[in-house]
VOPAGU-2260 file (C-alpha; in pm, 1 decimal, decimal comma):
REM VOPAGU-2260
SITE   aa  ch    i         X         Y         Z
SITE  MET   A    0    -818,9   -4557,1   -6407,1
SITE  ARG   A    1   -1027,0   -4242,6   -6440,4
SITE  LEU   A    2   -1066,2   -4016,6   -6141,2
SITE  PRO   A    3   -1413,2   -3982,1   -5987,4
SITE  ALA   A    4   -1599,1   -3718,0   -6186,6
SITE  THR   A    5   -1712,2   -3522,0   -5880,5
SITE  ALA   A    6   -1360,3   -3498,0   -5738,7
SITE  VAL   A    7   -1208,0   -3396,9   -6071,9
SITE  LEU   A    8   -1473,0   -3130,1   -6130,3
SITE  GLY   A    9   -1445,2   -2991,0   -5778,0
SITE  LEU   A   10   -1067,1   -2979,4   -5782,3
SITE  GLY   A   11   -1059,2   -2836,9   -6134,7
SITE  LEU   A   12   -1291,5   -2550,4   -6045,4
SITE  LEU   A   13   -1101,8   -2480,4   -5726,2
SITE  ALA   A   14    -767,1   -2480,3   -5907,8
SITE  ALA   A   15    -897,7   -2222,8   -6155,4
SITE  LEU   A   16    -976,9   -1986,4   -5865,6
SITE  LEU   A   17    -652,7   -2036,0   -5673,7
SITE  PRO   A   18    -379,3   -1772,5   -5707,9
SITE  GLY   A   19     -35,6   -1886,9   -5817,3
SITE  CYS   A   20     168,9   -1970,6   -5508,3
SITE  GLY   A   21     512,9   -1991,9   -5665,1
SITE  GLY   A   22     754,6   -2282,5   -5638,7
SITE  GLY   A   23     741,5   -2582,8   -5411,5
SITE  SER   A   24    1020,2   -2493,0   -5171,2
SITE  ASP   A   25     942,5   -2583,4   -4809,1
SITE  SER   A   26    1251,8   -2418,0   -4666,4
SITE  THR   A   27    1095,9   -2089,1   -4558,7
SITE  PRO   A   28    1063,6   -2025,6   -4182,3
SITE  SER   A   29     689,7   -1978,1   -4212,8
SITE  SER   A   30     648,0   -2338,0   -4330,7
SITE  THR   A   31     814,8   -2497,1   -4026,7
SITE  ALA   A   32     500,3   -2506,2   -3814,1
SITE  GLU   A   33     303,3   -2639,1   -4108,6
SITE  ARG   A   34     551,9   -2923,5   -4156,8
SITE  ASP   A   35     529,9   -3005,7   -3786,2
SITE  ALA   A   36     151,3   -3011,1   -3813,7
SITE  ASP   A   37     177,6   -3251,2   -4107,5
SITE  ASP   A   38     381,8   -3485,8   -3888,9
SITE  ALA   A   39     128,6   -3483,9   -3605,2
SITE  PRO   A   40    -109,6   -3777,4   -3553,5
SITE  ALA   A   41    -470,2   -3745,7   -3661,1
SITE  ALA   A   42    -702,6   -3581,3   -3410,7
SITE  ASP   A   43    -885,0   -3805,4   -3165,6
SITE  ALA   A   44   -1200,1   -3596,0   -3190,9
SITE  VAL   A   45   -1293,7   -3711,7   -3541,3
SITE  ARG   A   46   -1611,4   -3920,2   -3530,1
SITE  ILE   A   47   -1544,4   -4247,3   -3710,9
SITE  PRO   A   48   -1836,6   -4440,6   -3863,9
SITE  PRO   A   49   -1820,6   -4818,6   -3815,3
SITE  LEU   A   50   -1667,1   -5046,9   -4075,5
SITE  ARG   A   51   -1937,8   -5168,4   -4309,5
SITE  ALA   A   52   -2005,5   -5542,4   -4312,9
SITE  ARG   A   53   -1980,5   -5590,4   -4686,5
SITE  GLU   A   54   -1722,0   -5703,0   -4937,3
SITE  ILE   A   55   -1590,1   -5447,5   -5186,7
SITE  THR   A   56   -1340,5   -5451,2   -5471,2
SITE  VAL   A   57    -996,8   -5293,6   -5470,7
SITE  GLU   A   58   -1116,1   -5047,4   -5735,9
SITE  HIS   A   59   -1416,1   -4947,9   -5521,6
SITE  LEU   A   60   -1188,5   -4878,2   -5224,8
SITE  ARG   A   61    -934,9   -4684,5   -5432,7
SITE  ARG   A   62   -1206,3   -4456,5   -5570,3
SITE  ALA   A   63   -1348,6   -4400,5   -5221,1
SITE  VAL   A   64   -1006,8   -4299,2   -5085,7
SITE  LEU   A   65    -943,8   -4058,3   -5374,6
SITE  ARG   A   66   -1286,2   -3898,0   -5329,0
SITE  GLY   A   67   -1203,3   -3856,6   -4960,7
SITE  LEU   A   68    -873,3   -3692,4   -5047,7
SITE  GLY   A   69   -1059,2   -3448,9   -5270,5
SITE  ARG   A   70   -1287,1   -3356,0   -4979,1
SITE  ASP   A   71    -983,8   -3317,0   -4751,1
SITE  TYR   A   72    -827,6   -3068,1   -4990,9
SITE  LEU   A   73   -1145,0   -2872,2   -5064,3
SITE  GLY   A   74   -1238,2   -2854,7   -4697,2
SITE  GLY   A   75    -885,4   -2807,3   -4566,4
SITE  THR   A   76    -591,3   -2610,2   -4699,3
SITE  GLN   A   77    -748,4   -2488,0   -5026,7
SITE  VAL   A   78    -413,0   -2334,2   -5115,5
SITE  GLY   A   79    -130,5   -2429,8   -5342,2
SITE  PRO   A   80     -12,4   -2395,3   -5700,9
SITE  PRO   A   81    -269,1   -2426,3   -5980,2
SITE  SER   A   82    -410,5   -2781,2   -6004,5
SITE  PHE   A   83    -229,0   -2887,0   -5685,7
SITE  GLY   A   84    -526,6   -3088,7   -5560,5
SITE  LEU   A   85    -566,6   -3274,8   -5888,3
SITE  CYS   A   86    -193,0   -3345,6   -5903,0
SITE  LEU   A   87    -208,4   -3481,2   -5547,1
SITE  GLN   A   88    -498,7   -3710,9   -5635,3
SITE  ARG   A   89    -325,1   -3846,1   -5941,6
SITE  GLY   A   90      -3,6   -3907,7   -5751,2
SITE  LEU   A   91    -175,1   -4091,4   -5467,5
SITE  ARG   A   92    -377,4   -4296,3   -5714,7
SITE  ALA   A   93     -50,4   -4436,6   -5851,8
SITE  GLU   A   94      60,0   -4531,6   -5498,2
SITE  LEU   A   95    -267,8   -4701,5   -5405,0
SITE  ASP   A   96    -200,6   -5034,3   -5570,7
SITE  GLU   A   97    -365,8   -5348,9   -5436,9
SITE  GLU   A   98     -77,3   -5429,9   -5203,2
SITE  ASN   A   99     -80,4   -5089,0   -5036,0
SITE  LEU   A  100    -460,2   -5078,4   -5014,7
SITE  ARG   A  101    -468,7   -5419,0   -4844,2
SITE  SER   A  102    -199,3   -5309,0   -4599,7
SITE  LEU   A  103    -388,2   -4990,8   -4515,3
SITE  ALA   A  104    -715,6   -5183,4   -4480,9
SITE  LEU   A  105    -551,8   -5403,4   -4217,2
SITE  VAL   A  106    -426,9   -5093,3   -4036,1
SITE  TYR   A  107    -779,3   -4949,1   -4035,0
SITE  ARG   A  108    -912,7   -5258,3   -3855,7
SITE  ARG   A  109    -672,3   -5207,2   -3563,4
SITE  PRO   A  110    -773,0   -5025,9   -3244,4
SITE  SER   A  111    -747,8   -4653,7   -3327,7
SITE  GLY   A  112    -695,1   -4775,0   -3682,9
SITE  GLN   A  113    -839,0   -4466,3   -3851,4
SITE  GLN   A  114    -572,9   -4245,1   -3694,0
SITE  PHE   A  115    -294,7   -4480,2   -3798,3
SITE  THR   A  116    -440,5   -4507,2   -4148,5
SITE  ALA   A  117    -446,7   -4127,2   -4175,7
SITE  GLN   A  118     -84,8   -4113,7   -4061,9
SITE  ALA   A  119      21,4   -4377,1   -4315,6
SITE  LEU   A  120    -164,8   -4197,3   -4595,4
SITE  SER   A  121      -4,6   -3870,2   -4488,9
SITE  ALA   A  122     340,1   -4029,9   -4514,8
SITE  MET   A  123     252,5   -4147,0   -4866,7
SITE  ALA   A  124     106,3   -3813,3   -4973,0
SITE  ALA   A  125     381,9   -3583,8   -4840,6
SITE  PRO   A  126     643,4   -3656,8   -5112,0
SITE  ILE   A  127     369,3   -3638,1   -5375,5
SITE  GLY   A  128     273,4   -3294,9   -5243,7
SITE  ALA   A  129     637,0   -3186,7   -5269,0
SITE  ARG   A  130     646,9   -3293,2   -5634,6
SITE  CYS   A  131     318,0   -3116,8   -5703,5
SITE  GLY   A  132     443,9   -2783,5   -5576,9
SITE  GLY   A  133     476,0   -2787,2   -5199,4
SITE  ARG   A  134     459,0   -3043,5   -4921,5
SITE  ARG   A  135     313,1   -2781,9   -4688,2
SITE  PHE   A  136      -4,0   -2761,0   -4899,0
SITE  THR   A  137     -85,4   -3130,6   -4846,4
SITE  PRO   A  138    -392,0   -3170,6   -4620,6
SITE  MET   A  139    -416,5   -3427,7   -4343,0
SITE  PRO   A  140    -607,1   -3711,9   -4515,6
SITE  ILE   A  141    -886,3   -3754,8   -4260,5
SITE  GLU   A  142   -1171,7   -3816,1   -4507,5
SITE  ALA   A  143    -940,8   -4031,7   -4719,0
SITE  SER   A  144    -867,3   -4253,4   -4418,9
SITE  ILE   A  145   -1232,2   -4274,8   -4315,5
SITE  ALA   A  146   -1305,9   -4406,4   -4666,9
SITE  PHE   A  147   -1163,0   -4740,9   -4552,6
SITE  ARG   A  148   -1489,7   -4795,1   -4366,7
SITE  ALA   A  149   -1648,9   -4871,9   -4705,4
SITE  GLY   A  150   -1613,1   -5246,8   -4649,0
SITE  HIS   A  151   -1384,0   -5547,8   -4648,0
SITE  LEU   A  152   -1161,2   -5644,7   -4936,8
SITE  PRO   A  153   -1194,4   -6009,6   -5038,8
SITE  PRO   A  154    -906,0   -6216,1   -4896,3
SITE  ALA   A  155    -621,0   -6297,4   -5132,2
SITE  GLY   A  156    -314,8   -6521,9   -5114,2
SITE  ILE   A  157    -214,0   -6633,7   -4767,3
SITE  GLY   A  158    -450,3   -6373,4   -4628,0
SITE  SER   A  159    -741,3   -6593,0   -4733,0
SITE  ARG   A  160    -628,7   -6840,5   -4465,0
SITE  LEU   A  161    -666,8   -6583,7   -4186,9
SITE  SER   A  162    -970,7   -6451,4   -4008,0
SITE  TYR   A  163    -764,2   -6204,6   -3802,0
SITE  GLY   A  164    -422,6   -6046,8   -3831,3
SITE  PRO   A  165    -141,0   -6091,8   -3837,1
SITE  TYR   A  166    -126,4   -5834,9   -3558,8
SITE  LEU   A  167     221,8   -5701,9   -3475,8
SITE  GLY   A  168     269,1   -5499,5   -3160,5
SITE  VAL   A  169     534,3   -5373,4   -2920,6
SITE  THR   A  170     483,6   -5573,3   -2599,7
SITE  CYS   A  171     635,5   -5338,7   -2339,3
SITE  ALA   A  172     426,5   -5318,5   -2023,0
SITE  GLN   A  173     427,1   -4937,7   -2024,2
SITE  ALA   A  174     209,6   -4775,9   -2288,7
SITE  SER   A  175     400,5   -4644,2   -2592,2
SITE  SER   A  176     734,1   -4759,3   -2446,2
SITE  THR   A  177     991,8   -4928,0   -2669,9
SITE  ARG   A  178    1249,9   -5000,0   -2398,2
SITE  CYS   A  179    1165,5   -5371,1   -2374,2
SITE  ASP   A  180    1266,7   -5408,8   -2742,2
SITE  ARG   A  181    1017,1   -5692,8   -2782,5
SITE  ILE   A  182     753,9   -5753,2   -3049,1
SITE  GLY   A  183     461,3   -5994,8   -3050,6
SITE  ILE   A  184     267,0   -6144,5   -3338,2
SITE  ASP   A  185     -83,7   -6290,1   -3310,6
SITE  LEU   A  186    -306,7   -6432,3   -3581,8
SITE  VAL   A  187    -622,9   -6638,2   -3612,0
SITE  LEU   A  188    -671,7   -6898,4   -3885,9
SITE  ARG   A  189    -998,7   -6982,3   -4057,1
SITE  ARG   A  190    -943,9   -7351,4   -3977,7
SITE  GLY   A  191    -725,7   -7534,0   -3729,2
SITE  ALA   A  192    -359,4   -7601,9   -3801,9
SITE  SER   A  193     -96,2   -7827,4   -3645,4
SITE  ALA   A  194     193,7   -7581,4   -3678,2
SITE  VAL   A  195     256,2   -7223,3   -3788,8
SITE  THR   A  196     590,8   -7061,8   -3864,0
SITE  ALA   A  197     623,8   -6687,4   -3915,9
SITE  THR   A  198     920,3   -6503,8   -4064,0
SITE  VAL   A  199     900,9   -6140,8   -3956,2
SITE  ALA   A  200    1142,6   -5908,3   -4137,9
SITE  GLY   A  201    1373,7   -6203,5   -4197,2
SITE  ARG   A  202    1358,1   -6347,8   -3844,4
SITE  GLU   A  203    1189,4   -6686,2   -3815,3
SITE  LEU   A  204     988,4   -6803,2   -3517,7
SITE  ARG   A  205     754,8   -7092,6   -3450,4
SITE  LEU   A  206     422,5   -6975,7   -3314,3
SITE  ARG   A  207     236,2   -7147,6   -3033,7
SITE  THR   A  208    -130,7   -7205,8   -2970,6
SITE  PRO   A  209    -355,9   -7086,5   -2820,3
SITE  GLY   A  210    -283,7   -6723,0   -2890,0
SITE  LEU   A  211    -421,8   -6419,9   -2712,4
SITE  HIS   A  212    -695,2   -6295,7   -2946,6
SITE  THR   A  213    -963,2   -6566,7   -2930,8
SITE  GLY   A  214    -777,7   -6836,7   -2737,7
SITE  ALA   A  215    -896,9   -7103,9   -2981,6
SITE  ILE   A  216    -650,4   -7393,9   -2982,8
SITE  GLY   A  217    -522,0   -7472,7   -3330,7
SITE  ARG   A  218    -662,3   -7152,0   -3477,8
SITE  ASP   A  219    -521,3   -6869,9   -3263,1
SITE  TRP   A  220    -138,3   -6855,3   -3276,5
SITE  VAL   A  221     110,8   -6624,9   -3104,7
SITE  GLY   A  222     485,4   -6567,0   -3088,4
SITE  PHE   A  223     741,3   -6311,6   -2967,5
SITE  LEU   A  224    1066,3   -6159,3   -3093,1
SITE  ASP   A  225    1320,8   -6042,1   -2835,4
SITE  ARG   A  226    1590,9   -5785,0   -2915,3
SITE  ALA   A  227    1393,1   -5667,9   -3215,8
SITE  GLY   A  228    1604,3   -5355,6   -3265,3
SITE  LEU   A  229    1338,0   -5089,4   -3221,7
SITE  ASP   A  230    1608,9   -4825,6   -3176,7
SITE  ARG   A  231    1854,5   -4976,4   -3425,8
SITE  ARG   A  232    1920,8   -4722,1   -3698,8
SITE  GLY   A  233    1839,2   -4864,5   -4040,3
SITE  GLY   A  234    1688,7   -5184,2   -3895,3
SITE  PRO   A  235    1354,1   -5320,7   -4018,7
SITE  PHE   A  236    1183,1   -5242,6   -3685,6
SITE  GLU   A  237    1336,2   -4899,5   -3631,2
SITE  VAL   A  238    1089,1   -4655,0   -3479,4
SITE  VAL   A  239    1129,9   -4278,8   -3444,8
SITE  ALA   A  240    1099,7   -4177,1   -3081,5
SITE  ALA   A  241     860,0   -3902,2   -2982,0
SITE  ALA   A  242    1017,7   -3557,7   -2951,1
SITE  ARG   A  243    1206,5   -3520,4   -2621,2
SITE  ARG   A  244    1080,3   -3861,9   -2506,2
SITE  ARG   A  245    1350,3   -4115,3   -2578,7
SITE  GLY   A  246    1232,0   -4474,3   -2567,3
SITE  THR   A  247     870,6   -4393,6   -2657,6
SITE  TRP   A  248     673,7   -4432,5   -2979,6
SITE  ALA   A  249     302,7   -4368,9   -3027,7
SITE  GLY   A  250     274,4   -4533,9   -3368,5
SITE  TYR   A  251     386,5   -4244,3   -3586,9
SITE  PRO   A  252     571,9   -4235,8   -3819,4
SITE  PRO   A  253     422,2   -4573,0   -3913,4
SITE  VAL   A  254     640,0   -4883,6   -3945,9
SITE  PHE   A  255     563,1   -5163,9   -4190,1
SITE  VAL   A  256     749,1   -5495,5   -4204,9
SITE  PRO   A  257     718,9   -5803,2   -4429,0
SITE  VAL   A  258     572,6   -6121,6   -4280,9
SITE  GLU   A  259     590,9   -6468,6   -4436,5
SITE  LEU   A  260     374,3   -6752,7   -4307,1
SITE  GLU   A  261     397,7   -7129,5   -4337,4
SITE  ILE   A  262      91,3   -7315,6   -4213,5
SITE  ALA   A  263      82,3   -7692,8   -4164,3
SITE  TYR   A  264    -256,6   -7862,6   -4135,7
SITE  PRO   A  265    -343,2   -8192,8   -3964,7
SITE  ASP   A  266    -419,5   -8359,2   -4299,8
SITE  GLY   A  267     -61,3   -8303,8   -4413,5
SITE  SER   A  268    -131,0   -8010,1   -4644,7
SITE  ARG   A  269      63,1   -7687,1   -4622,7
SITE  ALA   A  270       7,5   -7323,3   -4718,4
SITE  THR   A  271     277,0   -7060,5   -4757,9
SITE  GLY   A  272     267,3   -6697,9   -4857,1
SITE  ALA   A  273     391,0   -6347,3   -4787,7
SITE  LEU   A  274     231,9   -6029,2   -4658,6
SITE  PRO   A  275     477,2   -5758,8   -4774,2
SITE  ARG   A  276     356,4   -5472,6   -4552,8
SITE  VAL   A  277     220,4   -5552,2   -4206,3
SITE  SER   A  278     190,0   -5252,3   -3975,9
SITE  LEU   A  279     353,3   -5243,7   -3635,0
SITE  SER   A  280     137,6   -5124,1   -3345,6
SITE  PRO   A  281     275,7   -4932,6   -3045,2
SITE  GLY   A  282      80,4   -5152,4   -2804,5
SITE  TRP   A  283     -12,6   -5510,2   -2729,7
SITE  GLY   A  284    -332,0   -5667,8   -2605,0
């Protein structure tokens, strides 16, 4: 896939003007604050345009995200080794396959989804930045995340059976708390079903109806996982607690888990499929 001409031209011209910044080592003391800033959530003050009510292709969305990344670099750090911005674009392009784009598009549709999308993109871009000459030169991908407003991707696979979700969230009563170690899943089907089974990161549970999103019997389904292992090192639901606040998690670094669905319909037909990367939200409801 060719990069957008405007982004390539802009980054190429900028790279020609940039001074050489040496190797990509991030171990210097002066880079510590920059690394911490990279790990911070996106700012709340960014004005987010609404999601457009139109269907777009995966290629359309990929190009929009890469153009946004180009704007982030040109309007942000503007420093780094020669051709750093172009290298970053090319690296992220390779990561933005259909699976990852669909996962990120679902994240964007969540409450505060743009911030979480920016955080997820930042996690993807950081190792690319390191390979390109320095993680500390990688900008926060604000414009790249806002590009997900371009429209809806057409449903594919088991996702074509859903009109909402699946939404995964930590169900603790206190905001951002993980101490209850409980996760909920809610989804809405396009047509009524008689039974739905979800396997979340290898753990199977039968969902019940009505769920909590629309409350439509047979279409809205919900279920809960106790003792999920939110603080279990190496577990599929492991979250990284906020600094100096044990037992709390605000959604960053992002957590993605695989979800498999089996849907049984009243006419005896069944549908099964997998969603490899469903994002976990720090809240519920």
